[in-house]
N, C-alpha and C positions, 0 to 999 in steps of 0.2 A: 557828336556832342561829348562833352568832357566834364567831369566832376570829380571831387574828392570827398570821401566820408571818413569817419573814425569808427573804430571798433575798440570796445574796452576790453581788456585782458587782464589776467592776474598780474602780469609784469608791466602793465602801463597801457598807454593807447598805441594802436596801430593804425596808421593811416592808409587808406587804399584809394588809389587813383584809377578812374575807368575812362575808357574811351568807347562810346556806344554807336553801333551802326544805326543810323536814323531809319534806314529801309527795313532791315530785319529785326530790329529792336534787340539784337544781342550784343552782349559784351565782347568787343573784338580786341581790346588790349586792356591790360591792368598791371598795377605794380603795388607792392605793399612795402611800407617803410616805418620806421619808429620816429621819423622827423618829417616835417612839412617842407622841406627844401625843395627848390625848383627841380632837382634831380628826380624826385619822386614822379612829377608829372612828365618830365622829359623823357624817363625811361618808359613810360606808358606810351608816350608818342612814338618813341622808337620801335616798340612792339607793333604798333598800329601801321607804321610805315613799312616794317618788315612783312606784316601779314598781307598787305596789299602790294608787295613786291616793288615798292618805291613809287607807285602810281598814284600820286595825290594831285596831279595837274588839274588845276581848275575847281578843286573841291574846296568848300567852305569849312572850316573847323570851328565849331560854336562851342563856347564855354561861359562860365559865369566870369565875374571880374576879379577872381583870385589872383594874388601876386604871383603865384606860379605860373598862370597862363598868360599874364602880361609881362613876365620877365623878358629881357633882351634875348637871352639864350634860347628860351622857348619859341618865341616868335620868329627868330632868325632861322632856327631849325626847320620850322615849320614852311617858312618861305623858301628855303633850299629845297624841301621836297616838292615844292610847287603848290602848296596849300594856301588858303587865304584865311586870316584870322578873323573871326567874328565873335565879339563879346556882347553879353547882355547888358541891357540898360541898367543903371543904378536903381535899386529898389524894386525891380520887377520880378516877383517870384514866379511868374508864369514863363519867362523868357527861356529857362532851362528846365522846363517841366518834364521832358522825356528822360533826361539824365537823373533827375530827382526820382522819377517813378522807378527806374531801373535800380537805383540805389536802395529804394524802399523795398522792392522785392528781393534784392540781395540781402538785405538785413532780415526781413521776415523769413525768407525760405532757408538760408544758410546760417546766418550768424545767430538769431534768436532760437531757432529749432536745434541747432546742434551744438550749442554753446555748453558749458562755459569754456572760454578759450585761454589756454595757457600763456601764449605768446605769439610773436610774429610767425613762427614756423607752422604753428596751428592755423592761423588765418590764411596763410599761403596755401597750405594743403586744402583746406576747405573750400577756397575760392577755386582753385585748379580743378578739383573733382566734383564740384557742387552741380554742374550741369547748366548753369547760366552762361558760362563763358563758352563762346563758340571757338573751336580750334581753327586755325587757318586752313583754307581748302588746299589739297595737295595739287590741284592744277586749275587752270582758268575754267575749264568745263565744269568744275564742282561749284563754283560760285553761283549764288542765287541770282536770278534775272531781277533787276531793280525795276521799279515802277517808272513810268515815263518822266524824265527829267531828273531823275535821282540816280547817283552813282555811289554805291557802296557805303563806306565808312561814314562819309559826311555828305553834306548837300552840294549839289551842283552850284556853280557860281551863278549868283542872282536868284537862287532858290529861296524858299521859305520853309521854316520848320513847323509852322502852325497850321 
């Protein structure tokens, strides 16, 4: 699951894109930027692909209908890695509830508790050392065992996130 949020800083808004593992409910990839360009979401996707060692075959990547996630560059890169695009229905606030919940925790635990933030460097540092972001496993044996029918970062093809 993927989503983007913004953090207010003294120097302006910083946008943070997250990719959440639906099984472990950890943030497995993230990227911060001062703009909402597609590169923000694409860089987070690259981090998730790297963390999974390029193994996205048959996985469903779910997000809201943000223009970054519907862009040609993003969907083509996801398809190249073997993932399948899934976007939420228009006007359905529950469709991406897991990602919204993780972002709520991120803001409550890291942003509001440890602010005020001066700029993008502070937000990146706080996100990296905050404890919600799970570092990629050093070997396959370190990966948590997913529940039946679910593989890692995203949902197995044909699965459901509800």
